C-alpha positions as CSV (number, residue, x, y, z in Angstrom):
1,M,0.3,0.2,0.5
2,F,2.9,2.4,1.0
3,E,5.2,1.3,-1.5
4,N,3.4,3.9,-4.1
5,I,3.9,6.7,-1.9
6,L,6.9,6.5,-0.2
7,P,9.9,6.1,-2.6
8,A,11.9,3.4,-2.6
9,R,14.9,3.0,-0.6
10,K,18.0,2.0,-2.5
11,Q,20.2,-0.2,-0.4
12,K,23.8,0.3,-0.1
13,Q,25.9,-2.8,-1.7
14,E,28.7,-3.8,0.6
15,P,31.6,-5.1,-1.6
16,L,31.7,-8.8,-1.7
17,V,34.6,-10.3,0.9
18,K,36.4,-13.5,-0.3
19,I,36.7,-15.3,2.8
20,A,38.8,-18.7,1.9
21,D,40.6,-19.7,-1.3
22,L,39.5,-23.5,-0.9
23,D,42.3,-24.1,-4.4
24,K,44.8,-23.3,-2.2
25,I,43.9,-25.8,0.6
26,A,43.9,-28.7,-2.2
27,T,47.1,-27.9,-3.9
28,R,49.9,-26.0,-1.0
29,K,52.4,-28.6,0.0
30,C,54.3,-28.1,3.2
31,V,58.3,-28.7,4.0
32,F,60.0,-29.5,6.7
33,V,63.4,-30.9,7.9
34,L,63.8,-33.9,10.0
35,H,67.3,-35.0,11.1
36,G,68.9,-33.1,8.8
37,K,66.8,-33.8,5.2
38,E,64.0,-32.1,4.1
39,H,60.8,-33.6,3.9
40,I,57.9,-32.7,1.4
41,I,54.1,-33.0,3.2
42,S,51.7,-33.1,0.4
43,P,47.3,-32.5,0.8
44,P,45.8,-35.4,0.7
45,S,43.1,-36.7,-2.0
46,L,39.3,-37.4,-0.8
47,M,40.1,-41.2,-0.9
48,S,43.9,-40.8,1.0
49,W,42.1,-39.0,3.8
50,L,39.9,-41.8,4.3
51,E,42.6,-43.8,5.2
52,I,45.0,-40.8,7.2
53,V,41.8,-40.7,9.7
54,E,42.0,-44.7,10.0
55,A,45.9,-44.2,10.7
56,N,45.4,-41.5,13.1
57,A,42.8,-43.6,14.9
58,K,44.6,-46.6,15.5
59,L,47.2,-43.9,16.3
60,F,45.0,-42.3,19.1
61,A,43.8,-45.8,20.4
62,M,46.9,-47.1,21.8
63,K,46.2,-44.6,25.0
64,D,43.9,-47.6,25.9
65,Q,46.5,-50.1,25.6
66,E,47.9,-51.1,28.7
67,V,51.5,-51.5,27.5
68,V,52.7,-50.3,24.5
69,T,56.2,-51.3,22.8
70,S,58.1,-48.8,21.2
71,S,57.8,-50.7,17.5
72,E,54.0,-50.3,17.8
73,L,54.6,-46.7,18.3
74,V,57.1,-46.6,15.8
75,E,54.8,-48.5,13.4
76,N,51.9,-46.5,13.9
77,Y,53.7,-43.5,13.5
78,Y,55.2,-44.2,10.5
79,N,51.6,-45.8,9.0
80,L,50.1,-42.6,9.3
81,I,52.6,-39.9,8.4
82,S,54.2,-42.3,5.6
83,K,50.6,-41.5,3.9
84,L,51.2,-37.8,3.1
85,C,55.0,-37.9,3.3
86,S,56.3,-41.1,1.3
87,T,60.2,-39.9,2.4
88,V,59.9,-40.3,6.1
89,T,61.2,-43.7,7.1
90,K,60.4,-45.6,10.1
91,E,64.1,-45.2,11.3
92,D,63.4,-41.3,10.6
93,I,60.5,-41.7,13.4
94,R,62.9,-44.1,15.8
95,N,65.0,-41.6,16.1
96,C,62.8,-38.5,16.9
97,T,62.7,-37.3,20.6
98,Q,58.9,-36.5,21.8
99,M,58.6,-33.0,20.7
100,Q,59.8,-33.6,17.3
101,I,56.8,-36.6,16.8
102,S,54.6,-34.3,18.4
103,S,55.2,-31.8,15.8
104,L,55.4,-34.0,13.0
105,W,52.5,-35.5,14.2
106,Q,50.4,-31.9,14.5
107,L,52.1,-31.2,11.0
108,V,50.2,-34.2,9.6
109,L,47.0,-33.1,11.0
110,D,46.8,-29.7,9.9
111,M,47.8,-30.8,6.9
112,M,45.5,-33.1,6.9
113,N,42.9,-30.7,7.9
114,G,43.5,-27.7,5.7
115,F,44.2,-25.6,8.8
116,D,47.6,-23.8,7.4
117,Q,44.6,-21.7,5.4
118,K,41.5,-21.7,7.1
119,K,40.3,-18.5,8.0
120,T,40.4,-17.5,11.7
121,L,37.8,-14.9,12.9
122,L,41.0,-12.2,13.2
123,N,41.5,-12.7,9.5
124,M,37.4,-12.5,8.7
125,A,37.4,-9.4,10.2
126,M,40.2,-8.2,8.8
127,A,39.1,-8.9,4.9
128,S,35.7,-7.6,5.4
129,M,37.6,-4.3,6.7
130,T,37.4,-1.2,4.3
131,K,40.6,0.8,3.6
132,K,39.0,3.4,5.5
133,D,38.4,0.8,8.6
134,V,42.0,-0.1,8.3
135,L,43.6,3.3,8.2
136,N,41.5,3.8,11.7
137,L,42.6,0.7,13.4
138,I,46.7,2.0,12.5
139,Q,45.6,5.2,13.9
140,I,44.2,3.8,17.5
141,L,47.7,1.4,17.1
142,N,49.8,3.7,16.7
143,S,47.9,6.3,19.3
144,Y,48.4,2.8,21.8
145,L,52.0,2.7,21.0
146,L,52.8,6.2,21.9
147,T,50.9,6.0,25.0
148,R,53.6,5.9,27.8
149,Q,53.4,2.1,29.6
150,D,53.3,3.1,32.8
151,Y,50.8,5.5,32.1
152,S,48.4,2.6,30.0
153,Q,49.4,-0.5,32.9
154,N,47.8,2.7,35.5
155,S,44.8,2.9,33.3
156,A,44.0,-0.9,33.1
157,V,44.9,-1.3,37.0
158,N,42.3,2.1,37.2
159,S,39.4,0.5,35.1
160,I,39.2,-2.5,37.0
161,G,39.0,-0.9,40.5
162,Q,42.3,-2.4,42.4
């Protein structure tokens, strides 16, 4: 009824925001060094991803065993890691420290799940910002950096009432 009387308001079109490049996730390889040798972790295909999930489940299920031999541990890590990185050997895994093998396991899980390319909330917020928003943020951060540190600490303490 009122559409004939009141002029239609034009809605401002916001620019499109690309939040992910799924092609980059599917093709990006990661390089790591283990025992002085470079290795490449390749992204899995859909079918090999299912095998990797199974190998990871077997590795994770070892926590329920009362006794785990070092051979079983090496074998299960190898079965998982070798599906994404064919150059890692059982001997490489056997010679790893706990920190090295847990880091390698995390690298494999990250590659398996596309973690290195997934967008965080911060990335998404930044991606949707206009040039003006970014310039305002830079100005705010510069002002913050120029503020004396002891003043900002006192302000924080005063604001929480201590």
